[in-house]
C-alpha positions in Angstrom: -13.1 -42.9 -20.7 -14.6 -39.6 -21.9 -18.3 -39.4 -22.1 -19.6 -38.9 -25.6 -21.6 -35.7 -26.1 -25.3 -36.2 -26.9 -26.2 -34.6 -30.3 -29.4 -33.5 -32.0 -29.1 -36.7 -34.1 -29.3 -38.9 -31.0 -32.4 -37.1 -29.8 -34.1 -37.4 -33.2 -33.2 -41.1 -33.4 -34.6 -41.9 -29.9 -37.7 -39.8 -30.4 -38.2 -41.3 -34.0 -38.6 -37.8 -35.5 -36.5 -35.7 -37.9 -33.7 -33.4 -36.7 -35.7 -30.5 -38.0 -38.5 -31.4 -35.6 -36.1 -31.5 -32.7 -34.7 -28.2 -33.7 -38.2 -26.7 -33.8 -38.9 -28.0 -30.3 -35.6 -26.7 -28.9 -36.2 -23.2 -30.5 -39.8 -23.0 -29.2 -41.4 -23.2 -32.6 -45.2 -23.7 -32.2 -45.5 -25.6 -35.5 -45.1 -28.9 -33.7 -48.0 -31.2 -32.5 -48.4 -31.3 -28.7 -47.8 -35.1 -28.5 -44.6 -34.9 -30.6 -43.3 -31.9 -28.6 -43.8 -33.9 -25.3 -42.1 -37.0 -26.8 -39.1 -34.9 -27.9 -38.9 -33.1 -24.6 -39.0 -36.4 -22.7 -36.1 -37.7 -24.8 -34.1 -34.5 -24.3 -34.6 -34.8 -20.5 -33.6 -38.5 -20.5 -30.5 -38.0 -22.5 -29.6 -34.7 -20.8 -29.2 -33.1 -24.2 -27.7 -29.6 -24.2 -28.2 -27.6 -27.4 -24.9 -26.2 -28.6 -25.3 -22.4 -29.3 -22.6 -22.4 -32.0 -24.1 -25.4 -33.7 -27.5 -23.8 -33.7 -26.0 -20.6 -35.1 -24.5 -22.5 -38.1 -28.0 -23.5 -39.0 -30.0 -20.4 -38.1 -27.2 -17.8 -38.7 -27.8 -16.7 -35.1 -25.8 -17.7 -32.0 -27.7 -15.6 -29.4 -24.2 -14.5 -28.3 -23.0 -10.9 -28.0 -19.4 -9.8 -27.9 -18.4 -7.3 -25.2 -15.1 -5.5 -25.8 -13.5 -3.5 -23.0 -10.1 -1.8 -22.9 -9.1 -2.9 -19.4 -10.6 -5.7 -17.3 -9.3 -4.1 -14.0 -11.1 -0.7 -14.6 -14.2 -0.5 -12.4 -15.7 2.0 -14.8 -16.3 -0.8 -17.3 -17.5 -3.2 -14.7 -20.3 -0.8 -13.8 -21.2 -0.4 -17.5 -21.2 -4.2 -17.9 -23.8 -4.6 -15.2 -26.4 -2.8 -17.3 -25.4 -4.7 -20.4 -25.6 -8.1 -18.7 -29.1 -7.5 -17.3 -30.6 -6.6 -20.6 -28.7 -9.4 -22.4 -30.2 -11.8 -19.9 -33.6 -10.4 -20.3 -33.4 -11.0 -24.1 -31.7 -14.4 -23.7 -28.3 -13.4 -25.1 -25.0 -14.8 -23.8 -22.0 -12.6 -23.5 -18.4 -13.2 -24.6 -16.0 -10.8 -23.0 -12.7 -9.7 -24.6 -10.2 -7.0 -23.6 -8.2 -5.0 -26.1 -5.8 -4.4 -23.2 -4.6 -8.0 -23.8 -0.8 -7.7 -24.1 -0.5 -10.8 -26.2 -2.8 -9.6 -29.0 -3.4 -6.3 -30.8 -6.8 -4.8 -31.0 -7.5 -6.1 -34.5 -6.7 -9.6 -33.5 -8.9 -9.4 -30.4 -11.8 -8.2 -32.5 -11.3 -10.8 -35.2 -11.0 -13.6 -32.7 -14.4 -12.5 -31.2 -16.0 -12.2 -34.6 -14.7 -15.7 -35.5 -16.9 -17.0 -32.7 -19.9 -15.8 -34.8 -21.3 -13.3 -32.3 -24.6 -11.7 -33.4 -23.5 -8.3 -32.3 -20.8 -6.3 -30.4 -20.8 -3.7 -27.7 -17.5 -1.7 -27.8 -16.4 0.3 -24.8 -12.8 1.4 -25.6 -12.4 5.2 -25.9 -10.1 4.7 -29.0 -11.3 2.6 -31.9 -8.7 2.4 -34.6 -9.5 2.8 -38.3 -8.6 -0.8 -39.0 -10.9 -1.9 -36.3 -13.7 0.1 -37.8 -13.0 -1.5 -41.2 -13.2 -5.0 -39.7 -16.6 -4.3 -38.2 -17.9 -2.8 -41.5 -16.7 -5.8 -43.6 -18.5 -8.3 -41.4 -21.7 -6.3 -41.2 -21.8 -7.2 -37.5 -24.0 -4.8 -35.6 -21.9 -2.6 -33.2 -23.0 -0.2 -30.5 -20.5 2.0 -28.5 -21.2 2.3 -24.8 -19.8 5.2 -22.9 -17.7 6.3 -25.9 -18.2 7.5 -29.5 -16.3 7.8 -32.8 -15.6 11.1 -34.5 -17.4 10.2 -37.7 -20.4 8.7 -35.9 -20.2 5.5 -37.9 -21.6 3.5 -35.1 -24.6 4.0 -32.8 -23.5 5.2 -29.3 -24.7 5.9 -25.8 -22.8 8.7 -23.9 -23.2 11.8 -21.8 -22.6 15.4 -22.9 -18.8 15.4 -22.1 -18.3 19.0 -23.1 -21.2 20.3 -20.9 -20.0 18.1 -18.0 -16.5 19.4 -18.3 -17.6 23.0 -18.3 -19.9 22.6 -15.4 -17.1 21.0 -13.3 -14.6 23.7 -14.3 -17.2 26.3 -13.4 -17.5 24.9 -9.9 -13.7 25.1 -9.4 -13.6 28.7 -10.7 -16.6 29.7 -8.4 -14.6 28.3 -5.5 -11.7 30.6 -6.3 -9.4 28.2 -8.2 -7.9 29.7 -11.3 -4.8 27.6 -12.2 -6.9 24.7 -13.6 -5.7 21.5 -15.1 -7.1 18.5 -17.0 -5.8 15.0 -16.4 -6.7 12.3 -19.0 -5.8 8.8 -19.9 -5.5 8.7 -23.7 -5.3 12.1 -25.3 -6.1 10.7 -28.8 -9.4 9.3 -27.7 -12.4 11.1 -29.3 -14.2 11.8 -26.0 -11.0 13.6 -24.8 -9.5 15.2 -27.9 -12.7 16.4 -29.5 -14.8 16.9 -26.4 -12.9 17.4 -23.1 -9.9 19.2 -24.6 -12.2 21.5 -26.6 -14.4 22.3 -23.6 -11.4 23.0 -21.3 -9.6 25.3 -23.8 -12.9 27.2 -24.5 -13.5 27.6 -20.8 -10.1 28.9 -20.1 -10.3 31.4 -23.0 -13.8 32.6 -22.0 -12.6 33.4 -18.5 -9.3 34.8 -19.5 -7.3 32.1 -17.7 -3.9 31.8 -19.3 -2.3 28.9 -17.6 -3.3 25.8 -19.7 -2.3 22.5 -18.2 -3.3 19.2 -19.9 -1.6 16.1 -18.6 -2.0 12.9 -20.7 -1.3 9.2 -20.3 -2.4 9.2 -16.6 -4.3 5.9 -16.4 -3.5 4.4 -13.1 -3.3 5.2 -9.4 0.5 5.2 -9.7 0.3 7.6 -12.7 -1.7 10.0 -10.6 0.6 9.7 -7.6 3.7 10.4 -9.6 2.0 13.2 -11.6 1.5 15.2 -8.4 5.1 16.5 -8.4 4.5 18.1 -11.8 1.1 19.4 -10.6 2.8 21.0 -7.6 5.5 22.5 -9.7 2.9 24.0 -12.0 1.1 25.5 -9.0 -2.2 24.0 -10.1 -5.0 24.6 -7.7 -8.0 22.9 -9.5 -8.1 19.6 -11.3 -10.5 17.6 -13.5 -9.3 14.0 -13.7 -11.0 11.6 -16.1 -10.4 8.5 -13.9 -11.2 7.9 -10.2 -8.1 5.9 -9.6 -5.8 8.6 -11.1 -7.6 11.2 -8.9 -7.1 9.0 -5.9 -3.3 8.8 -6.6 -3.2 12.6 -6.9 -5.1 13.1 -3.6 -2.9 10.7 -1.6 0.3 12.2 -2.9 -1.0 15.7 -2.1 -2.1 14.8 1.4 1.3 13.1 2.1 3.0 16.3 0.9 1.0 18.3 3.4 -1.3 19.9 0.8 -4.8 20.7 2.1 -7.7 19.4 0.0 -9.9 21.3 -0.8 -8.3 24.5 0.6 -5.1 24.4 -1.4 -6.1 22.0 -4.2 -9.6 20.9 -5.4 -10.1 17.9 -7.6 -13.1 16.5 -9.5 -13.3 13.2 -11.2 -15.1 12.7 -14.5 -15.8 9.1 -13.6 -18.1 7.7 -10.9 -17.0 4.4 -9.6 -16.8 3.2 -6.0 -13.2 4.5 -5.8 -14.7 8.0 -5.5 -16.4 6.9 -2.3 -13.5 5.1 -0.8 -10.7 7.7 -1.2 -10.4 10.4 1.5 -11.4 13.1 1.2 -14.3 11.7 -0.9 -14.2 12.8 -4.5 -16.6 15.3 -6.1 -17.6 13.5 -9.4 -19.3 13.9 -12.7 -21.9 11.2 -11.9 -22.3 9.2 -15.1 -25.3 6.9 -15.3 -23.0 3.9 -16.1 -25.6 1.2 -15.5 -28.1 3.0 -17.8 -25.5 3.6 -20.5 -24.8 -0.1 -20.6 -28.5 -1.1 -20.5 -29.5 1.3 -23.2 -26.6 0.2 -25.4 -27.5 -3.4 -25.1 -31.2 -2.7 -25.9 -30.1 -0.8 -29.0 -28.0 -3.8 -30.0 -31.0 -6.2 -29.6 -32.9 -4.0 -32.0 -30.1 -4.0 -34.6 -29.7 -7.7 -34.3 -33.4 -8.1 -35.0 -33.2 -5.8 -38.0 -35.2 -3.2 -36.3 -34.7 0.6 -36.8 -33.3 2.6 -33.9 -35.4 5.5 -32.7 -32.2 7.4 -32.1 -28.7 6.3 -33.2 -26.7 8.5 -30.8 -28.2 8.7 -27.3 -27.0 11.2 -24.8 -28.1 10.5 -21.2 -28.1 13.0 -18.4 -25.3 13.4 -15.8 -25.1 15.1 -12.5 -22.2 16.9 -10.7 -22.2 15.3 -7.3 -20.3 17.4 -4.8 -18.3 15.9 -2.0 -15.2 16.8 0.1 -12.6 17.2 -2.6 -14.2 20.5 -3.4 -15.5 23.3 -1.2 
């Protein structure tokens, strides 16, 4: 026989108070007499009452729940971002609901709508490509949204990022200083704002500024296997310096190159624009654009807590510092 769930009505009846009084006690409202508070808490303890966040949200229009949208649950980049988000969420007593737009059973709009149907108070969005329809869904619901580690071209939503153009040019500058001139850019989604309007622009500007004619941009390289298979094209194009936006893709390129007898970094240098643990594991270790992933997540979550409390943001688009951490995949 299934045990019946204890409700706020049961607590109110046992304590001989109104449900409004029980609600004030549960929510820490000071406008309750000490004796009444103690009586209600005693009944809550005896009945093992657990307030339902969604039920509370129906009454208060707040669920103390935040939606977290990631493109890929297997990508360590987003796991690092999520650590900072989770710590700040815990500090401000918010729960997190995680959804992936990489879900093959649902499209992005369905994933977002399903999350919003759970009455989340706000959303942190981490996918590099937000569709126009997704933006419209967020605008219609007036749900606060903050972008973490990404941005939208029209700056419709607050965001926390690094300066992708500056990072790209600094990394390319290191390759050129080391004598590499046939430089390539390897990205996941070429349509993403951080790639199309930032990395691509920085790469092409750099090549033009230094009179380098051979432009190589490889798109749709998202996985280790993609990087491994891409190496044959890289070899055919005689590329000697690479910026890859994902550590796992860079690792695939490195392993394929080593197996083919290519010396890294003598014949081929590679820099990853990510900074997960994969960069430390692969051999030779990757030179990386060190993004402050934890801080990006933490700052994004703090911004969201302000928006959910109807506070104004000091700055809507925060750019955090990065570092170019040199290792053995470059000279």
